[in-house]
BALOBA-1460 file (C-alpha; in Angstrom, 3 decimals):
// residues 388
<rec num="1" residu="m" x="90.347" y="172.631" z="102.815"/>
<rec num="2" residu="a" x="88.896" y="171.911" z="106.248"/>
<rec num="3" residu="r" x="90.326" y="173.160" z="109.523"/>
<rec num="4" residu="l" x="90.899" y="171.058" z="112.611"/>
<rec num="5" residu="s" x="88.880" y="173.609" z="114.573"/>
<rec num="6" residu="e" x="85.849" y="172.896" z="112.383"/>
<rec num="7" residu="i" x="85.376" y="169.297" z="113.487"/>
<rec num="8" residu="r" x="84.063" y="168.011" z="116.787"/>
<rec num="9" residu="p" x="86.310" y="169.192" z="119.664"/>
<rec num="10" residu="a" x="87.205" y="165.605" z="120.551"/>
<rec num="11" residu="w" x="89.005" y="163.641" z="117.841"/>
<rec num="12" residu="i" x="91.387" y="160.822" z="117.057"/>
<rec num="13" residu="e" x="94.611" y="161.467" z="115.190"/>
<rec num="14" residu="v" x="96.191" y="158.481" z="113.438"/>
<rec num="15" residu="d" x="99.840" y="158.592" z="112.427"/>
<rec num="16" residu="l" x="99.880" y="156.562" z="109.212"/>
<rec num="17" residu="d" x="103.650" y="156.892" z="108.939"/>
<rec num="18" residu="a" x="103.876" y="155.046" z="112.268"/>
<rec num="19" residu="i" x="101.646" y="152.260" z="110.947"/>
<rec num="20" residu="s" x="103.742" y="151.940" z="107.777"/>
<rec num="21" residu="s" x="106.909" y="151.942" z="109.868"/>
<rec num="22" residu="n" x="105.583" y="149.167" z="112.119"/>
<rec num="23" residu="a" x="104.592" y="147.066" z="109.102"/>
<rec num="24" residu="s" x="108.034" y="147.611" z="107.607"/>
<rec num="25" residu="l" x="109.714" y="146.648" z="110.891"/>
<rec num="26" residu="i" x="107.734" y="143.413" z="111.042"/>
<rec num="27" residu="s" x="108.487" y="142.658" z="107.390"/>
<rec num="28" residu="s" x="112.210" y="143.097" z="108.019"/>
<rec num="29" residu="m" x="111.989" y="140.824" z="111.074"/>
<rec num="30" residu="v" x="110.374" y="137.926" z="109.238"/>
<rec num="31" residu="g" x="112.330" y="138.198" z="105.987"/>
<rec num="32" residu="d" x="111.433" y="137.715" z="102.372"/>
<rec num="33" residu="r" x="110.222" y="134.134" z="102.716"/>
<rec num="34" residu="t" x="107.432" y="134.980" z="105.165"/>
<rec num="35" residu="a" x="104.458" y="137.146" z="104.181"/>
<rec num="36" residu="v" x="102.874" y="139.658" z="106.542"/>
<rec num="37" residu="m" x="99.107" y="139.789" z="107.030"/>
<rec num="38" residu="a" x="98.136" y="143.105" z="108.621"/>
<rec num="39" residu="v" x="95.124" y="142.444" z="110.835"/>
<rec num="40" residu="v" x="92.750" y="145.386" z="110.328"/>
<rec num="41" residu="k" x="89.586" y="143.969" z="111.904"/>
<rec num="42" residu="a" x="87.429" y="146.069" z="114.238"/>
<rec num="43" residu="n" x="87.925" y="149.156" z="112.076"/>
<rec num="44" residu="g" x="91.670" y="148.733" z="112.153"/>
<rec num="45" residu="y" x="91.669" y="148.402" z="115.964"/>
<rec num="46" residu="g" x="89.809" y="151.708" z="116.093"/>
<rec num="47" residu="h" x="92.238" y="153.522" z="113.792"/>
<rec num="48" residu="g" x="90.229" y="153.240" z="110.544"/>
<rec num="49" residu="a" x="90.450" y="150.033" z="108.531"/>
<rec num="50" residu="v" x="90.802" y="151.406" z="105.015"/>
<rec num="51" residu="e" x="93.512" y="153.943" z="105.829"/>
<rec num="52" residu="v" x="95.422" y="151.504" z="108.033"/>
<rec num="53" residu="a" x="95.206" y="148.840" z="105.335"/>
<rec num="54" residu="g" x="96.747" y="151.190" z="102.794"/>
<rec num="55" residu="a" x="99.516" y="152.245" z="105.169"/>
<rec num="56" residu="s" x="100.272" y="148.627" z="106.076"/>
<rec num="57" residu="l" x="100.513" y="147.580" z="102.447"/>
<rec num="58" residu="e" x="102.835" y="150.510" z="101.767"/>
<rec num="59" residu="g" x="104.980" y="149.323" z="104.681"/>
<rec num="60" residu="g" x="105.418" y="145.824" z="103.327"/>
<rec num="61" residu="a" x="102.365" y="143.814" z="104.314"/>
<rec num="62" residu="s" x="100.911" y="141.796" z="101.442"/>
<rec num="63" residu="w" x="97.759" y="140.360" z="103.064"/>
<rec num="64" residu="l" x="94.995" y="141.838" z="105.200"/>
<rec num="65" residu="g" x="93.001" y="140.111" z="107.934"/>
<rec num="66" residu="v" x="89.441" y="140.929" z="108.997"/>
<rec num="67" residu="a" x="86.962" y="139.293" z="111.350"/>
<rec num="68" residu="v" x="83.685" y="139.413" z="109.437"/>
<rec num="69" residu="l" x="82.397" y="139.592" z="105.875"/>
<rec num="70" residu="s" x="81.320" y="143.241" z="106.019"/>
<rec num="71" residu="e" x="84.862" y="144.290" z="106.925"/>
<rec num="72" residu="g" x="86.243" y="142.528" z="103.875"/>
<rec num="73" residu="v" x="83.605" y="144.062" z="101.617"/>
<rec num="74" residu="e" x="84.479" y="147.511" z="102.985"/>
<rec num="75" residu="l" x="88.088" y="147.055" z="101.871"/>
<rec num="76" residu="r" x="87.047" y="145.870" z="98.427"/>
<rec num="77" residu="r" x="84.657" y="148.805" z="97.959"/>
<rec num="78" residu="a" x="87.519" y="151.119" z="98.860"/>
<rec num="79" residu="g" x="89.459" y="149.695" z="95.916"/>
<rec num="80" residu="i" x="91.870" y="147.509" z="97.905"/>
<rec num="81" residu="r" x="92.785" y="144.476" z="95.825"/>
<rec num="82" residu="a" x="95.281" y="142.770" z="98.160"/>
<rec num="83" residu="p" x="94.391" y="139.297" z="99.473"/>
<rec num="84" residu="v" x="91.955" y="139.535" z="102.402"/>
<rec num="85" residu="l" x="91.225" y="136.686" z="104.819"/>
<rec num="86" residu="i" x="88.033" y="136.604" z="106.883"/>
<rec num="87" residu="l" x="89.376" y="135.082" z="110.091"/>
<rec num="88" residu="g" x="85.996" y="134.570" z="111.758"/>
<rec num="89" residu="y" x="82.611" y="133.007" z="111.092"/>
<rec num="90" residu="t" x="80.612" y="133.674" z="107.955"/>
<rec num="91" residu="p" x="77.250" y="131.834" z="107.664"/>
<rec num="92" residu="d" x="77.112" y="129.341" z="104.811"/>
<rec num="93" residu="e" x="74.289" y="131.277" z="103.135"/>
<rec num="94" residu="q" x="76.666" y="134.244" z="102.667"/>
<rec num="95" residu="a" x="79.312" y="132.194" z="100.853"/>
<rec num="96" residu="q" x="78.406" y="133.671" z="97.473"/>
<rec num="97" residu="e" x="79.193" y="137.200" z="98.654"/>
<rec num="98" residu="v" x="82.556" y="135.973" z="99.928"/>
<rec num="99" residu="v" x="83.436" y="134.520" z="96.532"/>
<rec num="100" residu="e" x="82.049" y="137.459" z="94.559"/>
<rec num="101" residu="n" x="84.366" y="139.799" z="96.451"/>
<rec num="102" residu="g" x="87.413" y="137.597" z="96.019"/>
<rec num="103" residu="l" x="87.813" y="137.139" z="99.767"/>
<rec num="104" residu="s" x="89.503" y="134.204" z="101.481"/>
<rec num="105" residu="q" x="87.399" y="132.520" z="104.158"/>
<rec num="106" residu="a" x="88.290" y="130.593" z="107.299"/>
<rec num="107" residu="v" x="86.437" y="127.251" z="107.271"/>
<rec num="108" residu="w" x="86.241" y="124.464" z="109.826"/>
<rec num="109" residu="t" x="83.111" y="122.492" z="108.903"/>
<rec num="110" residu="p" x="82.201" y="120.308" z="105.916"/>
<rec num="111" residu="s" x="79.138" y="122.481" z="105.267"/>
<rec num="112" residu="g" x="81.365" y="125.562" z="105.099"/>
<rec num="113" residu="v" x="83.554" y="123.922" z="102.466"/>
<rec num="114" residu="e" x="80.526" y="122.789" z="100.476"/>
<rec num="115" residu="a" x="78.915" y="126.249" z="100.578"/>
<rec num="116" residu="l" x="82.020" y="127.930" z="99.197"/>
<rec num="117" residu="v" x="82.495" y="125.346" z="96.449"/>
<rec num="118" residu="r" x="78.841" y="125.706" z="95.373"/>
<rec num="119" residu="a" x="79.302" y="129.479" z="95.329"/>
<rec num="120" residu="e" x="82.399" y="129.050" z="93.197"/>
<rec num="121" residu="d" x="80.341" y="127.188" z="90.610"/>
<rec num="122" residu="r" x="77.635" y="129.886" z="90.575"/>
<rec num="123" residu="v" x="79.938" y="132.891" z="90.517"/>
<rec num="124" residu="g" x="82.663" y="131.546" z="88.274"/>
<rec num="125" residu="k" x="85.441" y="132.742" z="90.576"/>
<rec num="126" residu="p" x="87.654" y="130.592" z="92.822"/>
<rec num="127" residu="a" x="86.643" y="129.872" z="96.394"/>
<rec num="128" residu="l" x="89.652" y="130.734" z="98.568"/>
<rec num="129" residu="i" x="89.422" y="128.326" z="101.498"/>
<rec num="130" residu="h" x="91.644" y="128.567" z="104.579"/>
<rec num="131" residu="l" x="91.215" y="125.625" z="106.931"/>
<rec num="132" residu="k" x="91.069" y="126.770" z="110.555"/>
<rec num="133" residu="i" x="92.534" y="124.252" z="113.008"/>
<rec num="134" residu="d" x="91.767" y="124.324" z="116.738"/>
<rec num="135" residu="t" x="94.988" y="123.430" z="118.545"/>
<rec num="136" residu="g" x="94.022" y="124.656" z="121.985"/>
<rec num="137" residu="m" x="91.914" y="127.830" z="121.920"/>
<rec num="138" residu="a" x="88.613" y="125.899" z="121.971"/>
<rec num="139" residu="r" x="87.067" y="128.792" z="120.100"/>
<rec num="140" residu="v" x="86.568" y="127.865" z="116.443"/>
<rec num="141" residu="g" x="88.385" y="125.416" z="114.207"/>
<rec num="142" residu="a" x="88.490" y="121.707" z="113.430"/>
<rec num="143" residu="r" x="90.264" y="119.577" z="115.997"/>
<rec num="144" residu="a" x="92.540" y="116.672" z="115.137"/>
<rec num="145" residu="g" x="90.468" y="113.499" z="114.980"/>
<rec num="146" residu="e" x="86.969" y="113.136" z="113.595"/>
<rec num="147" residu="e" x="86.432" y="116.852" z="112.947"/>
<rec num="148" residu="l" x="89.557" y="117.002" z="110.808"/>
<rec num="149" residu="e" x="88.777" y="113.720" z="109.078"/>
<rec num="150" residu="a" x="85.310" y="114.971" z="108.150"/>
<rec num="151" residu="l" x="86.884" y="118.010" z="106.492"/>
<rec num="152" residu="i" x="89.360" y="115.814" z="104.608"/>
<rec num="153" residu="r" x="86.571" y="113.502" z="103.362"/>
<rec num="154" residu="t" x="84.555" y="116.461" z="102.138"/>
<rec num="155" residu="l" x="87.512" y="117.980" z="100.305"/>
<rec num="156" residu="n" x="88.311" y="114.663" z="98.654"/>
<rec num="157" residu="e" x="84.690" y="114.061" z="97.663"/>
<rec num="158" residu="l" x="84.604" y="117.503" z="96.038"/>
<rec num="159" residu="g" x="87.886" y="116.896" z="94.278"/>
<rec num="160" residu="r" x="89.674" y="119.723" z="96.082"/>
<rec num="161" residu="r" x="93.323" y="118.704" z="96.075"/>
<rec num="162" residu="r" x="94.482" y="122.076" z="97.328"/>
<rec num="163" residu="v" x="93.229" y="124.736" z="99.728"/>
<rec num="164" residu="a" x="94.440" y="128.321" z="99.824"/>
<rec num="165" residu="g" x="95.759" y="128.032" z="103.355"/>
<rec num="166" residu="t" x="95.735" y="126.261" z="106.710"/>
<rec num="167" residu="f" x="96.139" y="128.045" z="110.033"/>
<rec num="168" residu="t" x="95.713" y="128.049" z="113.784"/>
<rec num="169" residu="h" x="95.821" y="130.685" z="116.536"/>
<rec num="170" residu="f" x="98.020" y="130.767" z="119.621"/>
<rec num="171" residu="a" x="96.264" y="131.153" z="122.961"/>
<rec num="172" residu="a" x="99.200" y="132.225" z="125.140"/>
<rec num="173" residu="a" x="102.206" y="133.085" z="122.987"/>
<rec num="174" residu="d" x="103.006" y="136.041" z="125.238"/>
<rec num="175" residu="t" x="102.892" y="134.092" z="128.506"/>
<rec num="176" residu="d" x="103.246" y="130.305" z="128.121"/>
<rec num="177" residu="p" x="106.054" y="128.868" z="125.959"/>
<rec num="178" residu="g" x="105.143" y="125.284" z="126.837"/>
<rec num="179" residu="y" x="101.557" y="125.601" z="125.723"/>
<rec num="180" residu="t" x="102.600" y="127.449" z="122.576"/>
<rec num="181" residu="e" x="105.037" y="124.656" z="121.712"/>
<rec num="182" residu="h" x="102.225" y="122.143" z="122.220"/>
<rec num="183" residu="q" x="99.931" y="124.103" z="119.911"/>
<rec num="184" residu="f" x="102.563" y="124.375" z="117.203"/>
<rec num="185" residu="a" x="103.374" y="120.662" z="117.358"/>
<rec num="186" residu="t" x="99.665" y="119.833" z="117.139"/>
<rec num="187" residu="f" x="99.265" y="122.146" z="114.159"/>
<rec num="188" residu="m" x="102.176" y="120.628" z="112.259"/>
<rec num="189" residu="s" x="100.858" y="117.106" z="112.862"/>
<rec num="190" residu="v" x="97.528" y="118.211" z="111.354"/>
<rec num="191" residu="v" x="99.332" y="119.719" z="108.367"/>
<rec num="192" residu="r" x="101.118" y="116.406" z="107.803"/>
<rec num="193" residu="r" x="97.809" y="114.534" z="107.991"/>
<rec num="194" residu="i" x="96.269" y="116.860" z="105.401"/>
<rec num="195" residu="g" x="99.243" y="116.275" z="103.107"/>
<rec num="196" residu="d" x="99.077" y="112.503" z="103.619"/>
<rec num="197" residu="a" x="95.444" y="112.657" z="102.485"/>
<rec num="198" residu="g" x="96.585" y="114.068" z="99.150"/>
<rec num="199" residu="i" x="95.611" y="117.677" z="99.830"/>
<rec num="200" residu="d" x="98.008" y="120.603" z="99.506"/>
<rec num="201" residu="p" x="97.472" y="122.674" z="102.701"/>
<rec num="202" residu="g" x="98.454" y="125.943" z="100.995"/>
<rec num="203" residu="v" x="99.860" y="128.890" z="102.931"/>
<rec num="204" residu="l" x="100.649" y="127.939" z="106.543"/>
<rec num="205" residu="h" x="100.272" y="130.539" z="109.284"/>
<rec num="206" residu="c" x="99.911" y="130.565" z="113.052"/>
<rec num="207" residu="c" x="101.802" y="133.532" z="114.553"/>
<rec num="208" residu="n" x="100.019" y="136.529" z="116.028"/>
<rec num="209" residu="s" x="102.045" y="139.532" z="117.270"/>
<rec num="210" residu="a" x="103.459" y="137.715" z="120.294"/>
<rec num="211" residu="g" x="104.108" y="134.578" z="118.274"/>
<rec num="212" residu="l" x="106.111" y="136.295" z="115.552"/>
<rec num="213" residu="l" x="108.174" y="138.245" z="118.101"/>
<rec num="214" residu="r" x="108.922" y="135.370" z="120.477"/>
<rec num="215" residu="y" x="109.087" y="132.344" z="118.198"/>
<rec num="216" residu="p" x="110.913" y="133.008" z="114.917"/>
<rec num="217" residu="e" x="110.901" y="129.259" z="114.211"/>
<rec num="218" residu="y" x="107.077" y="129.265" z="114.087"/>
<rec num="219" residu="r" x="106.653" y="132.004" z="111.476"/>
<rec num="220" residu="l" x="106.116" y="129.562" z="108.572"/>
<rec num="221" residu="d" x="104.723" y="131.078" z="105.339"/>
<rec num="222" residu="m" x="102.934" y="134.043" z="106.895"/>
<rec num="223" residu="v" x="102.480" y="135.942" z="110.167"/>
<rec num="224" residu="r" x="99.402" y="137.863" z="111.347"/>
<rec num="225" residu="p" x="100.394" y="140.931" z="113.418"/>
<rec num="226" residu="g" x="97.539" y="142.713" z="115.112"/>
<rec num="227" residu="i" x="98.297" y="144.879" z="118.130"/>
<rec num="228" residu="a" x="102.012" y="145.244" z="117.287"/>
<rec num="229" residu="l" x="101.033" y="146.886" z="114.009"/>
<rec num="230" residu="y" x="99.463" y="149.692" z="116.033"/>
<rec num="231" residu="g" x="102.546" y="150.273" z="118.169"/>
<rec num="232" residu="y" x="101.895" y="148.069" z="121.205"/>
<rec num="233" residu="p" x="103.983" y="144.890" z="120.923"/>
<rec num="234" residu="p" x="102.773" y="142.370" z="123.550"/>
<rec num="235" residu="c" x="106.307" y="141.435" z="124.550"/>
<rec num="236" residu="p" x="109.561" y="143.428" z="124.632"/>
<rec num="237" residu="a" x="110.517" y="144.746" z="121.184"/>
<rec num="238" residu="k" x="112.189" y="147.933" z="120.013"/>
<rec num="239" residu="g" x="111.310" y="150.264" z="117.194"/>
<rec num="240" residu="f" x="107.510" y="150.187" z="117.253"/>
<rec num="241" residu="r" x="105.684" y="153.520" z="117.107"/>
<rec num="242" residu="i" x="102.268" y="154.268" z="118.612"/>
<rec num="243" residu="g" x="99.781" y="155.016" z="115.851"/>
<rec num="244" residu="l" x="96.833" y="156.660" z="117.623"/>
<rec num="245" residu="s" x="96.289" y="159.687" z="119.833"/>
<rec num="246" residu="l" x="93.009" y="160.987" z="121.261"/>
<rec num="247" residu="y" x="92.638" y="164.719" z="121.815"/>
<rec num="248" residu="a" x="89.956" y="167.123" z="123.036"/>
<rec num="249" residu="r" x="89.599" y="170.874" z="123.425"/>
<rec num="250" residu="l" x="88.354" y="171.972" z="126.837"/>
<rec num="251" residu="s" x="84.786" y="173.232" z="126.743"/>
<rec num="252" residu="h" x="84.899" y="175.084" z="130.071"/>
<rec num="253" residu="v" x="87.364" y="176.078" z="132.793"/>
<rec num="254" residu="k" x="86.215" y="177.394" z="136.178"/>
<rec num="255" residu="a" x="87.455" y="177.937" z="139.720"/>
<rec num="256" residu="i" x="85.617" y="176.160" z="142.539"/>
<rec num="257" residu="e" x="85.940" y="176.465" z="146.298"/>
<rec num="258" residu="a" x="87.071" y="173.849" z="148.794"/>
<rec num="259" residu="g" x="84.196" y="171.528" z="149.677"/>
<rec num="260" residu="t" x="82.503" y="171.798" z="146.256"/>
<rec num="261" residu="t" x="81.466" y="168.448" z="144.795"/>
<rec num="262" residu="v" x="82.128" y="167.504" z="141.176"/>
<rec num="263" residu="g" x="79.993" y="165.377" z="138.849"/>
<rec num="264" residu="y" x="77.398" y="162.647" z="139.254"/>
<rec num="265" residu="g" x="76.927" y="161.167" z="142.685"/>
<rec num="266" residu="c" x="79.062" y="163.908" z="144.231"/>
<rec num="267" residu="a" x="81.871" y="161.375" z="143.894"/>
<rec num="268" residu="y" x="84.619" y="163.967" z="144.262"/>
<rec num="269" residu="t" x="84.875" y="166.790" z="146.781"/>
<rec num="270" residu="a" x="87.450" y="169.509" z="146.233"/>
<rec num="271" residu="p" x="89.915" y="169.355" z="149.175"/>
<rec num="272" residu="r" x="90.927" y="172.986" z="148.544"/>
<rec num="273" residu="d" x="90.187" y="175.739" z="146.057"/>
<rec num="274" residu="i" x="90.886" y="174.226" z="142.621"/>
<rec num="275" residu="v" x="90.400" y="174.901" z="138.918"/>
<rec num="276" residu="v" x="88.206" y="172.424" z="137.044"/>
<rec num="277" residu="g" x="88.373" y="171.874" z="133.289"/>
<rec num="278" residu="t" x="85.618" y="170.082" z="131.365"/>
<rec num="279" residu="v" x="86.590" y="167.666" z="128.590"/>
<rec num="280" residu="p" x="83.872" y="167.136" z="125.917"/>
<rec num="281" residu="a" x="84.244" y="163.351" z="125.617"/>
<rec num="282" residu="g" x="83.014" y="160.475" z="127.751"/>
<rec num="283" residu="y" x="82.260" y="156.812" z="127.995"/>
<rec num="284" residu="a" x="80.033" y="156.905" z="124.895"/>
<rec num="285" residu="d" x="83.239" y="157.761" z="123.032"/>
<rec num="286" residu="g" x="85.104" y="154.852" z="124.581"/>
<rec num="287" residu="y" x="86.745" y="156.795" z="127.402"/>
<rec num="288" residu="s" x="86.102" y="154.315" z="130.184"/>
<rec num="289" residu="r" x="83.879" y="155.204" z="133.131"/>
<rec num="290" residu="h" x="86.340" y="153.205" z="135.229"/>
<rec num="291" residu="l" x="88.730" y="156.147" z="134.833"/>
<rec num="292" residu="s" x="86.524" y="158.175" z="137.189"/>
<rec num="293" residu="n" x="88.735" y="159.735" z="139.919"/>
<rec num="294" residu="r" x="91.572" y="157.642" z="138.506"/>
<rec num="295" residu="g" x="92.539" y="158.705" z="134.998"/>
<rec num="296" residu="e" x="94.868" y="161.436" z="133.805"/>
<rec num="297" residu="v" x="95.139" y="163.581" z="130.700"/>
<rec num="298" residu="g" x="98.180" y="165.237" z="129.212"/>
<rec num="299" residu="v" x="98.534" y="168.960" z="128.739"/>
<rec num="300" residu="w" x="101.706" y="170.767" z="127.683"/>
<rec num="301" residu="g" x="103.914" y="167.856" z="128.662"/>
<rec num="302" residu="r" x="102.455" y="167.172" z="132.109"/>
<rec num="303" residu="r" x="99.617" y="165.093" z="133.539"/>
<rec num="304" residu="i" x="96.534" y="166.359" z="135.366"/>
<rec num="305" residu="p" x="93.987" y="164.092" z="137.108"/>
<rec num="306" residu="v" x="90.400" y="163.208" z="136.268"/>
<rec num="307" residu="v" x="88.050" y="164.279" z="139.072"/>
<rec num="308" residu="g" x="84.536" y="162.979" z="139.575"/>
<rec num="309" residu="r" x="82.738" y="160.376" z="137.516"/>
<rec num="310" residu="v" x="83.259" y="160.131" z="133.785"/>
<rec num="311" residu="c" x="79.929" y="161.002" z="132.146"/>
<rec num="312" residu="m" x="78.541" y="159.705" z="128.876"/>
<rec num="313" residu="d" x="79.768" y="162.720" z="126.893"/>
<rec num="314" residu="q" x="82.013" y="164.726" z="129.262"/>
<rec num="315" residu="f" x="84.355" y="164.468" z="132.219"/>
<rec num="316" residu="m" x="86.227" y="166.861" z="134.458"/>
<rec num="317" residu="v" x="89.900" y="167.330" z="135.320"/>
<rec num="318" residu="d" x="91.752" y="169.200" z="138.055"/>
<rec num="319" residu="a" x="93.614" y="171.878" z="136.084"/>
<rec num="320" residu="t" x="94.967" y="173.766" z="139.104"/>
<rec num="321" residu="a" x="98.575" y="172.877" z="138.250"/>
<rec num="322" residu="v" x="98.252" y="174.603" z="134.863"/>
<rec num="323" residu="p" x="97.020" y="178.082" z="135.819"/>
<rec num="324" residu="s" x="97.068" y="179.483" z="132.279"/>
<rec num="325" residu="l" x="94.805" y="176.740" z="130.898"/>
<rec num="326" residu="k" x="91.608" y="178.053" z="129.334"/>
<rec num="327" residu="a" x="88.582" y="176.859" z="127.382"/>
<rec num="328" residu="g" x="89.604" y="175.850" z="123.882"/>
<rec num="329" residu="d" x="93.019" y="174.521" z="124.896"/>
<rec num="330" residu="t" x="93.856" y="170.977" z="123.843"/>
<rec num="331" residu="v" x="94.403" y="168.071" z="126.215"/>
<rec num="332" residu="s" x="95.504" y="164.557" z="125.306"/>
<rec num="333" residu="l" x="93.405" y="161.631" z="126.496"/>
<rec num="334" residu="i" x="95.564" y="158.972" z="124.841"/>
<rec num="335" residu="a" x="99.229" y="159.070" z="123.865"/>
<rec num="336" residu="g" x="99.977" y="162.376" z="122.108"/>
<rec num="337" residu="n" x="101.558" y="165.375" z="123.866"/>
<rec num="338" residu="g" x="102.230" y="163.626" z="127.145"/>
<rec num="339" residu="g" x="98.921" y="161.829" z="127.508"/>
<rec num="340" residu="p" x="98.751" y="158.311" z="128.951"/>
<rec num="341" residu="t" x="99.291" y="155.497" z="126.481"/>
<rec num="342" residu="a" x="96.544" y="152.999" z="125.774"/>
<rec num="343" residu="e" x="98.642" y="150.503" z="127.731"/>
<rec num="344" residu="e" x="98.669" y="152.736" z="130.803"/>
<rec num="345" residu="i" x="94.913" y="153.191" z="130.557"/>
<rec num="346" residu="a" x="94.402" y="149.450" z="130.150"/>
<rec num="347" residu="d" x="96.507" y="148.736" z="133.243"/>
<rec num="348" residu="s" x="94.553" y="151.353" z="135.198"/>
<rec num="349" residu="v" x="91.138" y="149.840" z="134.479"/>
<rec num="350" residu="g" x="92.148" y="146.157" z="134.405"/>
<rec num="351" residu="t" x="91.831" y="145.382" z="130.720"/>
<rec num="352" residu="i" x="94.077" y="145.127" z="127.626"/>
<rec num="353" residu="v" x="95.231" y="147.605" z="125.001"/>
<rec num="354" residu="n" x="93.056" y="145.981" z="122.314"/>
<rec num="355" residu="d" x="89.953" y="146.706" z="124.385"/>
<rec num="356" residu="v" x="90.890" y="150.355" z="124.885"/>
<rec num="357" residu="l" x="91.591" y="150.992" z="121.197"/>
<rec num="358" residu="t" x="88.715" y="149.067" z="119.652"/>
<rec num="359" residu="g" x="86.285" y="150.631" z="122.123"/>
<rec num="360" residu="l" x="86.811" y="154.114" z="120.688"/>
<rec num="361" residu="s" x="83.486" y="155.235" z="119.256"/>
<rec num="362" residu="a" x="82.707" y="155.872" z="115.602"/>
<rec num="363" residu="r" x="81.381" y="159.305" z="116.585"/>
<rec num="364" residu="l" x="84.950" y="160.452" z="117.255"/>
<rec num="365" residu="p" x="86.242" y="161.968" z="113.987"/>
<rec num="366" residu="r" x="89.390" y="160.307" z="112.647"/>
<rec num="367" residu="v" x="92.094" y="162.628" z="111.360"/>
<rec num="368" residu="y" x="95.061" y="161.104" z="109.530"/>
<rec num="369" residu="r" x="98.617" y="162.388" z="109.466"/>
<rec num="370" residu="k" x="100.840" y="161.257" z="106.608"/>
<rec num="371" residu="a" x="104.159" y="162.771" z="105.530"/>
<rec num="372" residu="g" x="103.437" y="165.816" z="107.678"/>
<rec num="373" residu="r" x="100.015" y="166.486" z="106.195"/>
<rec num="374" residu="l" x="96.571" y="166.056" z="107.752"/>
<rec num="375" residu="y" x="93.392" y="164.821" z="106.135"/>
<rec num="376" residu="t" x="90.062" y="163.317" z="107.077"/>
<rec num="377" residu="v" x="87.729" y="161.009" z="105.154"/>
<rec num="378" residu="d" x="84.118" y="161.844" z="104.343"/>
<rec num="379" residu="r" x="81.163" y="159.437" z="104.181"/>
<rec num="380" residu="e" x="81.852" y="158.684" z="100.525"/>
<rec num="381" residu="g" x="85.433" y="157.723" z="101.325"/>
<rec num="382" residu="d" x="86.967" y="160.842" z="99.780"/>
<rec num="383" residu="r" x="89.998" y="162.381" z="101.483"/>
<rec num="384" residu="i" x="89.587" y="165.976" z="102.643"/>
<rec num="385" residu="p" x="92.848" y="167.909" z="103.299"/>
<rec num="386" residu="m" x="92.999" y="169.681" z="106.657"/>
<rec num="387" residu="e" x="94.884" y="172.500" z="108.303"/>
<rec num="388" residu="e" x="95.996" y="172.453" z="111.938"/>
């Protein structure tokens, strides 16, 4: 059994019970007729895709969403058999690997459809095609008109009378009801056109976290929660629990005199005699450099400020208000034990929660807490029990 003190003195702790609880809350919101796809792309928003996927499925999700092929393959290699949809672009020449792994694939071009169908013939397994419709994001997807008609012609020529699913993505479900209504109406008109062409559109889905919370009437056959799954609903909602905390143990604590400068560029000058603590994490770990002279960390239920510039691997805090603090004591950079939430950090540096969480580096060890027990995962994917 490993000890927490034996890993790097800056680490992420993921509360898998919180993730399961959030998935269960969403499942209860949408009811039995609507499936839940837990979006675990970008390494589960920085939490760890495989572990988050398992916790989400335990909580009531029945699908998983990823962005790229390698993320789907990772889940399959971990033994996860639930339906997985690749929401983003996969080159046509990689279609065979998609089919071999039993992954669903977002498609918006005739060549994408053709590549998957050819792979189906070679592999002998079904190609699981989800048509992506652009209703106003202008990112990827077939638009109503010639782009859609080209897809329909290709499906008919190949004899595909059914696809696994059809979906779109809301651009402003958290801020613009009018535009969201326009997108939904556009999507449903496309679905009708697909049906009129003799093609079953399969599972219909369009709601992200904000969509499923704000527009119950748009939930359709499935919803795709992302950030809400991790405890940060993008609009008011009760009952969600934050799933990730970032901790570090101080590497050094020292007293400095008034007038002493701290860190690169002498960007902070002590206005009086203060105590400085050094935190062994920095912007290479995803702790933003924009938090220089601006951020805070939590210690024993209170906040202390970041002083000086955040370095690549370290930063300093003014620990004067906690006179008993010493090297080896734990501070919270995100969420746990009084630390700022990812939302507070995002507001401070002018970004969004997703950016803060997904920016957390792979070099930060992930430690998982489930039913009161801690474990980590080694390079082979084996779980290693841990002690506090």
